[in-house]
C-alpha positions in Angstrom: 0.1 0.0 -0.1 1.2 3.6 -0.8 0.2 6.4 1.0 0.9 9.6 -0.8 0.6 13.2 0.5 -2.5 15.2 -0.7 -1.7 18.1 1.4 -0.5 20.4 -1.2 -3.8 19.8 -3.2 -6.0 20.2 0.0 -4.2 23.6 0.5 -5.3 24.8 -2.9 -8.7 23.1 -2.6 -8.3 20.8 -5.6 -9.3 17.7 -3.4 -11.5 17.3 -0.4 -10.1 16.9 3.0 -11.6 13.5 3.2 -8.8 12.2 0.6 -6.1 12.6 3.4 -8.1 10.6 6.1 -7.1 6.9 6.6 -8.6 4.4 9.0 -5.5 3.6 11.0 -7.3 0.5 12.6 -7.9 -1.0 9.1 -4.3 0.0 8.1 -2.6 -1.9 11.0 -5.2 -4.5 12.0 -3.2 -7.4 10.5 0.1 -6.3 12.0 1.1 -8.2 15.0 3.6 -5.5 16.1 1.1 -2.9 16.4 -1.3 -2.4 19.3 -4.1 0.0 18.5 -5.1 2.2 21.6 -7.8 4.6 20.9 -7.3 7.5 23.6 -7.3 11.3 23.7 -3.8 12.8 24.5 -4.5 15.3 27.2 -0.7 16.5 27.7 2.8 15.7 26.4 5.7 15.7 28.8 8.6 16.2 26.6 11.2 15.8 29.4 10.0 12.5 30.4 8.9 11.3 26.8 5.4 10.8 28.2 2.0 11.1 26.8 -0.7 11.8 29.3 -4.1 10.3 28.4 -7.4 10.4 30.2 
C-alpha cells in the first residue's frame, strides 16, 4: 500500500479533506507488532517522553 501526501492539493482546494483521512485501525489490523489504543492525549511531557491520556 502506498500512502501519498495530498496536503498540497488540499491547501489549494483541488481535492477534498476526506482524501487525506485514513482508518489507522484498518491499516494496521493485521500487523502483530502494532497495538491500537484509541485514547485522547491530554498532555505531552517532553522531558519524560510521556503522553498523558485520560
